[in-house]
C-alpha positions in Angstrom: -1.4 44.0 -16.8 0.5 41.2 -15.8 1.1 38.2 -19.0 -1.1 34.8 -17.8 1.1 31.7 -17.4 1.6 29.2 -19.3 0.7 25.6 -18.5 4.7 24.8 -17.8 4.6 27.9 -15.9 1.7 27.3 -13.6 3.0 23.4 -13.2 6.1 24.5 -11.9 4.8 26.8 -9.6 2.3 24.5 -8.4 5.1 22.0 -7.4 7.2 24.6 -5.8 4.2 25.2 -4.0 4.0 21.5 -3.3 7.5 21.3 -2.3 7.4 24.2 0.0 4.1 22.8 1.8 5.8 19.2 1.9 8.8 20.5 3.9 6.7 22.2 6.4 4.6 18.8 6.9 7.8 16.8 7.1 9.2 19.5 10.0 5.8 18.5 11.4 6.0 15.0 11.7 10.1 14.9 12.6 9.0 17.5 15.3 6.6 15.2 16.3 8.5 12.3 16.7 11.5 13.9 18.6 8.8 15.3 21.0 7.7 11.5 21.6 11.3 10.2 22.0 11.9 13.0 24.6 8.9 12.1 26.3 6.7 15.1 25.7 4.5 14.0 23.1 1.9 10.7 23.8 1.8 8.0 22.1 -1.7 8.5 20.8 -0.9 12.2 19.7 2.0 11.4 17.3 0.0 8.6 15.7 -2.7 10.9 15.1 -0.1 13.8 13.6 1.5 11.1 11.4 -1.1 9.4 9.9 -3.0 12.5 8.8 0.3 13.9 7.5 0.7 10.4 5.9 -2.9 10.6 4.6 -2.3 14.5 3.1 0.8 13.0 1.2 -1.0 10.1 -0.2 -3.5 12.5 -1.9 -1.5 15.2 -2.8 1.6 13.6 -4.3 0.9 12.1 -7.5 -1.6 15.3 -8.4 1.7 17.3 -8.3 3.8 15.0 -10.5 5.3 13.2 -7.1 3.7 9.8 -7.5 6.8 7.4 -5.3 5.5 10.0 -2.3 2.0 8.8 -2.6 3.3 5.3 -2.4 5.6 5.6 0.3 2.7 7.9 2.2 0.3 4.7 1.6 2.8 1.9 2.8 3.1 4.7 6.0 -0.6 4.8 6.6 -0.7 0.6 6.8 1.9 0.4 8.7 0.1 3.0 11.4 -3.3 1.6 10.9 -4.8 -0.4 14.2 -1.5 1.2 15.8 -1.9 2.0 19.9 1.9 2.5 21.2 5.0 2.9 19.8 7.4 1.0 20.9 11.7 1.8 20.1 11.2 -0.1 16.4 8.4 1.3 15.6 10.0 5.4 16.3 12.9 4.2 14.0 10.5 2.8 11.3 8.2 5.8 11.1 11.5 7.7 10.6 12.1 6.2 8.1 9.1 6.7 6.3 9.7 10.2 7.0 13.1 10.2 5.6 12.2 8.4 2.2 9.2 11.1 1.7 11.8 13.7 2.7 14.2 12.7 -0.1 11.9 12.3 -2.8 10.6 15.7 -2.2 13.8 17.3 -2.6 14.6 15.1 -6.0 14.6 16.9 -9.3 13.8 14.2 -11.2 11.4 11.3 -9.8 12.2 7.6 -9.8 11.1 5.4 -12.6 9.6 1.8 -12.1 12.3 -0.2 -11.2 13.9 2.0 -8.8 10.5 2.8 -7.5 9.6 -0.6 -6.7 13.2 -1.1 -5.1 12.1 2.0 -2.6 9.0 0.4 -1.8 9.8 -2.7 -1.0 12.9 -1.4 1.0 10.4 0.0 3.7 9.5 -1.3 7.1 6.6 -3.8 7.8 5.1 -3.9 10.7 4.0 -7.5 12.3 1.7 -8.6 15.2 4.3 -11.0 16.5 8.3 -11.7 16.6 9.7 -12.1 13.2 11.9 -15.0 14.8 8.5 -16.8 15.0 7.9 -16.8 11.2 10.0 -17.4 8.3 9.1 -13.7 6.7 9.5 -14.0 2.9 10.4 -10.9 0.7 6.6 -11.2 -1.3 4.2 -8.5 -1.8 0.9 -9.6 -1.9 -2.2 -6.6 -2.5 -5.2 -7.2 -0.7 -8.0 -5.0 -2.5 -11.3 -5.1 -0.5 -13.6 -2.4 1.2 -14.2 -4.2 4.2 -12.1 -3.2 7.1 -12.9 -6.3 8.5 -12.0 -8.7 5.8 -8.8 -6.4 5.3 -7.4 -6.7 8.8 -8.6 -10.6 9.5 -6.7 -11.7 6.4 -3.9 -8.8 6.5 -3.2 -10.4 10.0 -3.3 -14.2 8.5 -1.1 -13.2 5.5 1.3 -11.6 7.9 1.1 -14.3 9.8 2.7 -16.7 7.0 5.5 -14.0 6.5 3.9 -12.0 3.7 4.3 -8.4 3.2 0.5 -7.2 2.6 -0.8 -4.0 1.3 -4.5 -3.4 1.7 -6.0 -1.4 -0.7 -9.8 -0.2 -0.1 -10.6 1.2 -3.6 -10.5 -1.1 -6.5 -9.7 1.5 -9.0 -6.9 3.3 -6.8 -5.9 -0.4 -7.0 -5.2 -0.4 -10.7 -2.5 2.8 -10.7 -0.6 1.3 -7.3 -0.2 -2.3 -8.8 0.9 -0.4 -12.4 3.3 1.7 -10.6 4.6 -1.0 -8.2 3.8 -4.4 -9.4 3.1 -6.8 -6.5 4.2 -10.7 -6.6 0.3 -11.3 -6.4 -3.1 -9.8 -6.2 -6.0 -10.8 -3.8 -9.4 -9.0 -4.9 -12.5 -9.2 -3.0 -15.2 -11.0 -5.5 -17.7 -7.8 -4.7 -16.9 -4.1 -4.7 -18.8 -1.0 -5.2 -17.4 0.2 -8.3 -15.4 -2.3 -9.9 -15.4 -6.2 -9.4 -13.5 -8.2 -8.1 -13.7 -10.2 -11.6 -13.5 -6.5 -13.8 -10.3 -5.9 -11.7 -8.4 -9.0 -12.3 -9.3 -8.8 -16.5 -8.4 -5.4 -16.3 -4.6 -6.3 -14.6 -4.5 -8.9 -17.0 -4.8 -7.3 -19.8 -2.1 -4.5 -19.0 1.5 -5.8 -20.0 3.0 -4.8 -16.7 0.9 -6.7 -14.6 -0.4 -9.8 -17.0 2.1 -11.9 -15.4 1.4 -11.4 -12.0 -0.5 -14.4 -9.7 -4.3 -13.7 -9.1 -7.0 -14.9 -6.6 -10.7 -13.8 -6.0 -11.8 -13.8 -2.6 -15.2 -15.1 -1.7 -17.7 -16.6 0.2 -19.3 -18.4 -2.9 -19.0 -22.2 -3.3 -16.8 -23.6 -5.9 -19.6 -24.9 -8.0 -21.4 -21.4 -8.0 -22.5 -20.1 -11.4 -20.5 -17.0 -11.0 -17.3 -18.3 -10.8 -17.5 -19.9 -14.0 -16.7 -16.5 -16.1 -13.2 -16.5 -13.8 -10.1 -16.4 -16.5 -8.1 -19.2 -16.7 -5.4 -19.5 -14.2 -6.6 -17.1 -11.9 -7.4 -18.8 -8.2 -10.8 -18.9 -6.2 -9.7 -18.4 -2.2 -13.1 -19.2 0.0 -13.1 -16.8 3.1 -13.9 -18.5 6.3 -12.7 -22.2 7.4 -11.5 -22.6 4.2 -9.1 -20.1 3.6 -5.9 -21.7 5.0 -6.1 -24.8 2.3 -7.2 -22.3 -0.6 -4.5 -19.7 0.0 -1.6 -22.5 0.9 -3.2 -24.2 -2.4 -2.6 -20.8 -4.2 1.0 -20.5 -2.5 2.2 -23.7 -3.9 0.9 -23.3 -7.1 2.7 -19.8 -7.9 5.7 -20.9 -5.9 5.3 -18.0 -3.7 6.5 -19.5 -0.4 
C-alpha cells in the first residue's frame, strides 16, 4: 500500500499541477494573441479568451501560493473590462500582462511586498482618452463598490483626472488586495453587502500596512446625515452626483495627491 502524502508533499504536488496548468493557459493566451495579430481571430474572440483566463488566474493564484499572479490577473481583468476592440497598443499591453504572469509562474520564490508593489505599478493602464490630453499621475486609487454603474462612472472620472484606478466589487477581497499592494488612496461605497464601507475603512486603518493610506467614503447622503458622524477622524466624504467633482478635488488637495 502506498504511503500517504505528507502535507508538504501534497502542497508541492498541487503547486506543480498549478504550474503545469498555468503554462497551458499561458500558451493558449499567447496563441490567441498571435492569431489576432495575424488576423485569424476577431477582437471579440480574443478579448473573450483573455478575460476568461485572467479570471481563472485571479482565482487560482492565491490558492496555490502565487498571490502576485492573482494580482496581475486582476489588473488584466480590469484592463479588459468594457473593451470592445483591440488596437496595436492594447495588443502590446496584453502581451505585457501575459509575460508578467509567465515570469511569476516560473519563479522559485514569489516576490515580497516591495517588489510586488513595483511589479503591479508598472503594469499598463488603459485610458478612454489620449494620454497627451491629461497629466497622468503615478497615483493609484482603489475604488471599492459593488455597483457596476458607479464603478464605470467614477472609474472614468478618476481616469480623466489622470489617476490609476483599481476597481474591487467585494469589500472582503479589497482588504487582501490593499494589504498586498497598498494603494495611494481608498474610496469605498458607504453601503455594501457583507461589510459596509465604514467598517472596511475602520479595518484598514487598524492595520499597520494601510493605516496611513488616505481614505474616503462614497455616499449619496448629505453631510449632516447622522450616519456620517461615525466616520473616523481624517476620513473624507465624497458625495456622488453633482458634488463629486468638488468633493474629490478637496480630497486630492487635502492629501496632496495631485
